[in-house]
C-alpha positions in Angstrom: -32.0 19.8 86.9 -33.6 17.3 84.6 -31.2 15.0 82.7 -31.2 15.4 78.9 -32.9 12.5 77.1 -30.1 12.5 74.4 -26.6 11.3 74.9 -24.6 14.3 73.7 -21.2 12.6 74.3 -22.0 9.5 72.3 -23.3 11.7 69.5 -20.2 13.8 69.4 -18.1 10.6 69.4 -19.9 9.4 66.3 -19.5 12.8 64.6 -15.8 12.7 65.5 -15.5 9.3 63.8 -17.0 10.6 60.6 -14.8 13.7 60.6 -11.6 11.8 61.3 -12.2 9.7 58.1 -13.8 12.4 56.0 -10.5 14.4 56.2 -9.0 11.7 54.0 -11.3 12.8 51.2 -9.0 15.8 50.8 -6.2 13.5 49.6 -8.0 13.1 46.2 -8.0 16.8 45.2 -4.5 17.0 46.8 -3.4 14.4 44.2 -5.1 16.3 41.4 -3.3 19.5 42.5 0.0 17.7 42.5 -0.6 16.3 39.0 -1.5 19.8 37.7 1.2 21.6 39.6 -1.3 23.6 41.6 -0.9 24.7 45.2 -1.4 22.0 47.7 -1.5 23.7 51.1 -5.3 24.4 51.1 -5.8 20.7 50.8 -3.2 19.7 53.4 -4.5 22.3 55.8 -8.1 21.2 55.3 -7.1 17.5 55.9 -5.2 18.3 59.1 -8.0 20.5 60.5 -10.8 18.0 59.7 -9.1 14.8 60.7 -7.3 16.4 63.6 -10.5 17.8 65.0 -12.1 14.4 64.6 -9.3 12.5 66.4 -9.3 15.1 69.2 -13.0 14.8 69.8 -12.8 11.0 69.7 -10.2 11.1 72.4 -12.3 13.5 74.6 -15.6 11.6 74.2 -16.8 8.0 74.6 -18.7 5.7 72.3 -22.1 4.2 73.2 -23.1 0.5 73.1 -26.5 1.5 71.7 -27.7 4.5 69.6 -31.3 5.4 69.9 -33.4 7.4 67.5 -32.6 10.6 69.5 -28.8 10.3 69.0 -29.4 9.4 65.4 -31.5 12.5 64.7 -29.0 14.8 66.4 -26.0 13.0 64.7 -27.5 13.4 61.2 -28.8 16.9 61.7 -25.6 18.3 63.1 -23.2 16.3 61.0 -24.5 17.7 57.7 -24.0 21.3 59.0 -20.5 20.4 60.2 -19.6 18.5 57.0 -20.7 21.6 55.0 -18.4 23.7 57.2 -15.3 21.5 56.7 -16.1 21.1 53.1 -15.9 24.9 52.7 -12.3 25.1 54.0 -10.6 24.6 50.6 -12.7 27.4 49.0 -11.6 29.7 51.8 -7.9 28.7 52.0 -7.5 28.9 48.3 -8.9 32.4 48.2 -11.6 31.4 45.8 -14.5 32.4 48.0 -15.4 34.3 51.2 -16.4 32.1 54.2 -20.2 32.6 53.6 -19.9 32.0 49.9 -17.8 28.9 50.7 -20.4 27.6 53.1 -23.1 28.1 50.5 -21.0 26.3 47.8 -20.1 23.4 50.1 -23.7 23.0 51.4 -24.9 23.1 47.7 -22.3 20.4 46.9 -23.0 17.9 49.8 -26.8 18.3 49.5 -26.4 17.8 45.7 -28.3 21.0 45.1 -25.9 22.4 42.4 -26.6 26.1 43.0 -23.3 28.0 42.7 -21.9 31.4 43.6 -19.1 31.1 41.1 -19.4 33.5 38.2 -16.5 32.0 36.2 -16.3 28.2 36.8 -13.7 27.6 34.2 -11.1 29.9 35.8 -11.0 27.7 39.0 -8.3 25.2 39.6 -8.8 21.6 38.5 -8.4 20.4 42.1 -11.2 22.7 43.3 -13.5 21.7 40.4 -12.8 18.0 41.3 -13.6 18.8 44.9 -17.0 20.3 43.9 -17.9 17.1 42.1 -16.6 14.9 44.8 -18.7 16.6 47.5 -21.8 15.9 45.4 -20.9 12.3 44.9 -20.3 11.7 48.6 -23.4 13.5 49.5 -25.6 11.8 46.9 -25.8 8.4 48.6 -25.1 10.0 52.0 -22.0 10.5 54.2 -23.5 8.6 57.1 -24.5 5.7 54.9 -20.9 5.6 53.6 -19.6 5.6 57.2 -21.9 2.7 58.1 -20.7 0.8 55.1 -17.0 1.1 55.9 -16.7 1.6 59.6 -17.8 -1.3 61.9 -18.5 1.0 64.9 -21.0 3.0 62.9 -23.0 -0.2 62.3 -24.1 0.2 66.0 -27.4 2.0 65.7 -27.0 2.0 61.9 -30.7 1.5 61.3 -31.6 4.6 63.2 -28.8 6.6 61.4 -30.0 5.5 58.0 -33.6 6.2 58.8 -32.6 9.7 59.8 -30.3 10.4 56.8 -32.4 8.7 54.1 -35.9 9.6 55.3 -39.1 8.7 53.5 -41.7 6.0 53.9 -38.9 3.7 55.2 -35.4 2.6 54.4 -35.7 -0.7 52.6 -33.5 -3.3 54.3 -32.7 -5.8 51.6 -29.9 -7.6 53.4 -30.0 -9.2 56.9 -27.7 -6.5 58.4 -28.0 -2.8 58.0 -24.2 -2.5 57.3 -24.6 -4.9 54.4 -27.4 -2.9 53.1 -25.3 0.3 53.2 -22.4 -1.6 51.5 -24.8 -2.9 48.8 -26.1 0.6 48.1 -22.6 2.0 47.8 -21.5 -0.9 45.6 -24.4 -0.2 43.2 -23.6 3.5 43.2 -19.9 2.9 42.6 -20.7 0.4 39.8 -23.0 2.9 38.0 -20.3 5.6 38.5 -17.7 3.4 36.7 -20.2 2.6 33.9 -21.0 6.3 33.2 -17.4 7.4 33.4 -16.3 4.8 30.8 -19.2 5.7 28.6 -18.3 9.4 28.6 -14.7 8.7 28.0 -15.6 6.6 25.0 -17.6 9.5 23.7 -14.6 11.8 23.8 -14.4 13.4 27.2 -11.2 13.4 29.2 -11.0 11.3 32.3 -11.2 14.5 34.4 -14.4 15.8 32.7 -15.9 12.3 32.5 -15.4 11.6 36.2 -16.4 15.0 37.5 -19.6 15.0 35.4 -20.4 11.5 36.4 -20.1 12.5 40.1 -22.6 15.3 39.4 -24.9 13.2 37.4 -25.5 10.1 39.5 -25.6 12.2 42.6 -28.2 14.4 40.8 -26.1 17.3 41.8 -25.3 19.3 38.7 -21.9 20.8 39.4 -20.0 20.8 36.1 -16.6 22.2 34.8 -18.0 24.6 32.2 -19.7 28.0 32.6 -22.4 26.8 30.2 -22.9 23.5 32.0 -23.5 20.7 29.5 -24.3 22.9 26.5 -20.8 22.7 25.0 -20.9 18.9 24.8 -22.0 16.8 21.8 -25.6 15.6 21.4 -24.6 12.0 22.1 -23.0 13.0 25.4 -26.1 15.0 26.3 -28.3 11.9 25.6 -26.0 9.8 27.7 -26.1 12.2 30.6 -29.9 12.3 30.3 -30.1 8.5 30.7 -27.8 8.5 33.7 -29.7 11.4 35.4 -32.8 9.2 35.1 -30.8 6.3 36.6 -29.8 8.6 39.5 -33.4 9.4 40.1 -34.4 5.7 40.3 -34.9 3.9 43.6 -31.6 2.1 44.1 -33.4 -0.8 45.8 -34.8 -1.7 42.4 -31.3 -2.2 41.0 -30.5 -4.6 43.9 -33.7 -6.5 43.5 -33.4 -6.7 39.7 -29.9 -8.2 40.0 -31.3 -10.9 42.4 -34.2 -11.9 40.2 -33.9 -14.4 37.4 -34.5 -14.9 34.5 -36.2 -11.5 33.9 -34.0 -8.8 35.3 -36.4 -5.9 34.5 -39.3 -7.3 36.5 -38.5 -5.4 39.6 -38.8 -2.1 37.7 -41.9 -3.0 35.8 -43.7 -4.2 38.9 -43.0 -1.1 40.9 -45.8 1.5 41.0 -43.5 4.4 41.7 -41.1 3.5 38.9 -44.0 3.3 36.4 -45.3 6.6 37.6 -41.8 8.0 37.3 -41.6 7.0 33.6 -45.1 8.3 33.0 -44.3 11.7 34.4 -41.0 11.9 32.5 -42.5 11.0 29.2 -45.6 13.2 29.7 -43.6 16.3 30.6 -41.0 15.7 27.9 -43.8 15.5 25.3 -45.5 18.7 26.6 -42.2 20.6 26.6 -41.2 19.2 23.2 -44.5 20.4 21.7 -43.9 23.9 23.0 -40.3 24.3 21.9 -40.5 22.3 18.6 -40.5 25.4 16.3 -37.7 27.1 18.3 -35.1 24.6 17.1 -33.8 23.6 13.7 -34.4 19.9 13.9 -36.8 17.4 15.6 -33.9 15.7 17.4 -32.5 18.9 18.9 -36.0 19.9 20.2 -36.6 16.5 21.7 -33.1 16.3 23.2 -33.3 19.6 25.0 -36.9 18.8 26.1 -35.9 15.4 27.5 -32.7 16.7 29.0 -34.3 19.6 30.9 -37.2 17.6 32.1 -34.9 14.8 33.4 -32.5 17.4 34.9 -35.2 19.3 36.8 -37.3 16.2 37.7 -34.3 14.4 39.2 -33.2 17.7 40.8 -29.8 17.4 39.0 -29.8 20.9 37.7 -27.6 20.4 34.6 -28.4 22.6 31.6 -28.2 21.7 27.9 -29.6 25.1 26.8 -30.8 28.3 28.5 -34.4 27.3 29.4 -34.9 30.8 30.9 -34.7 32.3 27.4 -38.3 33.5 26.7 -37.6 33.5 23.0 -37.4 29.7 22.9 -38.8 28.6 26.2 -42.1 30.5 26.9 -43.8 31.0 30.2 -45.8 27.8 29.9 -42.7 25.7 29.6 -41.1 27.5 32.5 -44.2 26.8 34.6 -43.9 23.1 33.7 -40.3 23.0 34.8 -41.2 24.9 38.0 -43.9 22.2 38.8 -41.2 19.5 38.3 -39.1 21.2 41.1 -41.8 20.1 43.5 -42.4 16.5 42.2 -38.8 15.2 42.3 -38.0 11.6 41.4 -38.1 8.3 43.3 -37.7 7.7 47.0 -34.5 5.7 47.7 -32.7 7.7 44.9 -30.2 10.5 45.1 -32.8 13.0 44.0 -34.4 15.7 46.2 -37.7 17.5 46.5 -41.0 15.9 47.7 -40.5 12.6 45.8 -43.0 11.0 43.4 -44.1 8.3 45.8 -45.5 10.9 48.1 -47.2 12.7 45.2 -48.7 9.4 44.0 -50.0 8.5 47.5 -51.4 12.0 48.0 -53.2 11.7 44.6 -54.6 8.3 45.7 -55.7 9.8 49.0 -57.6 12.6 47.3 -59.3 10.1 45.0 -60.3 8.0 48.1 -61.7 10.9 49.9 -63.8 11.9 46.9 -65.2 8.4 46.7 -65.9 8.4 50.4 -68.4 11.2 49.8 -70.5 8.8 47.8 -69.7 5.7 49.8 -69.0 6.8 53.4 -69.1 3.4 55.0 -66.9 1.5 52.5 -63.4 0.6 53.7 -61.0 1.7 51.0 -57.3 1.0 51.9 -54.6 2.7 49.9 -52.1 0.4 48.3 -48.7 0.9 46.7 -48.4 -2.2 44.6 -49.6 -5.1 46.8 -48.6 -3.3 50.0 -51.3 -1.5 52.1 -50.1 1.9 53.3 -51.0 2.5 56.9 -53.1 5.6 57.8 -50.3 6.9 60.1 -47.9 6.9 57.1 -50.5 8.7 55.0 -51.0 11.3 57.7 -47.2 11.8 57.9 -47.0 12.3 54.1 -49.7 14.9 54.2 -48.0 16.7 57.1 -44.7 16.6 55.2 -46.3 18.2 52.2 -48.0 20.9 54.2 -44.7 21.8 56.0 -42.8 21.7 52.7 -45.2 24.2 51.1 -45.2 26.3 54.2 -41.4 26.5 54.2 -41.4 27.3 50.6 -43.8 30.2 51.1 -42.0 31.5 54.2 -38.6 31.2 52.5 -39.8 33.1 49.5 -41.1 36.0 51.7 -37.9 36.1 53.7 -35.7 36.1 50.6 -37.7 39.0 49.0 -37.6 41.0 52.3 -33.8 40.4 52.7 -33.0 41.5 49.2 -35.2 44.6 49.5 -33.3 45.4 52.7 -30.2 46.1 50.6 -32.0 47.9 47.8 -32.4 45.0 45.4 -30.1 43.2 43.1 -28.2 45.4 40.6 -30.4 48.3 41.7 -33.6 46.4 40.9 -36.2 44.8 43.3 -36.1 41.0 43.3 -39.0 39.8 41.1 -41.4 37.4 42.8 -40.9 34.8 40.1 -37.1 34.9 40.6 -37.5 34.6 44.4 -39.9 31.7 44.4 -37.9 29.8 41.9 -34.7 30.3 44.0 -36.4 29.0 47.2 -38.1 26.1 45.4 -34.7 25.2 43.9 -32.9 25.4 47.2 -35.5 23.5 49.2 -35.9 20.8 46.5 -32.1 20.6 46.0 -32.5 21.4 42.3 -29.9 24.1 41.6 -30.9 26.7 38.9 -33.9 28.9 39.1 -35.3 31.5 36.8 -34.6 35.2 36.1 -31.5 36.5 37.8 -30.9 32.9 39.2 -31.4 31.3 35.8 -29.5 28.3 34.4 -26.6 30.4 33.0 -26.5 32.7 36.1 -25.2 32.6 39.6 -26.4 33.2 43.2 -23.4 35.5 43.8 -25.4 38.8 43.7 -27.4 37.8 46.8 -26.5 39.3 50.2 -24.8 37.0 52.7 -27.9 36.6 54.8 -29.9 35.4 51.8 -27.1 32.9 51.0 -27.3 31.6 54.5 -31.1 31.3 54.3 -30.9 29.3 51.0 -28.1 27.1 52.4 -30.2 26.2 55.4 -33.1 25.4 53.1 -30.8 23.1 51.2 -30.0 21.4 54.5 -33.7 21.1 55.4 -34.5 19.8 52.0 -31.7 17.2 51.9 -32.8 15.8 55.3 -36.5 16.0 54.3 -37.4 18.4 57.1 -38.5 16.1 59.9 -35.1 15.1 61.4 -34.4 18.9 61.8 -37.9 19.8 63.2 -37.6 17.0 65.8 -34.4 18.7 67.2 -36.4 21.9 67.7 -39.0 20.2 70.0 -38.7 20.3 73.8 -39.9 16.7 74.2 -36.9 15.5 72.1 -34.4 17.0 74.6 -36.4 16.2 77.8 -38.1 12.9 76.8 
């Protein structure tokens, strides 16, 4: 029998290391439960199961002196499924959700999707609400990246692990060691978290609401503590969250480079092609939406605020809501189509946002322009550049393949969702509308959160059958890992070499 090309034992040992430390995250909601006189046993049980399983698996397996790309892909692909499973434990133990609903909610949290099956968020315990926000904050920058930052053993093969968990054109290594890069990323992330939390508290939010909404903002996750999301908050708070959503959708490498560059700290942003494109898309879509909804609101500021907020929220795949953008009386079909298009664009590579990412969209656009020019000038060499950097043809081919697979998964997922809902006779006695289905699948695959129709911004995914919830949860997983690390695991050559 041919030997497997991947070291399963070493991969399980790495996963066990992550689990043994991840269990300690339950101490935070445990403390919240104690402060608010809520039951603590769901958190204690979750802690013992998660850390206990991790410690047991560590004892039964061995570490490896070297981690190849094979172990990295397996580690990242499996770990996100396992982490979603252990993250679902408090929902089940507290009696808040069934096992399938809990897995959906946990996967939505860690992948920073923000889709929920809760129909009454405000009736949940404060510890559970805090846990929802914490899962998004941890998942935003990446569980494996955090492990590399704090655990010396995880630095072995850290480059491969980060490439698998933070896929894209490449992971920018802006320090000599990959562990230092992970630490720098998390330091920036934590610093921005502190800044937003203080800002929201100064604007009148309690420390609890300020921190949980900061978790969901910078992670571009969208889990809040209110049934109406951000709508109950003041205009100034909504503007502040809009700004920090855009921050969460920005390439974190730019923050690092800007802090290292003197005397003009903004140069790294202004010189970056993707960031300029990011600003252009945000401003353009905000203006388009604003012009369509201007007469639906009483003041100029209100229309501009809701337009900018929803464009930023969908574009960065945060999923927060400042108003019901599925209301056809104020937000017509044209505006909804604009928001739907934003679900596919996403924000910057190297950010906490999901979806296709703007850098890929920009390069695809440049590739199309080049091919049109080649029709007129077939013998001219026309390299595609991003800033001063020439993008290799192999990278461009990979981007096109990614886009094709992404659209294929979107189409296939939409068909499967419609068929599955039809199998049970529809939702609330009605067939699932195509618009509702495609928006739900686009939202799950792009890690956006809300959809349209029955899955609109003020609604829930609770009416779906369990099989549909599992389908959407798997799409969230695929979207968070940007497809390729999962597809690689399904090939025979990966296992056999």
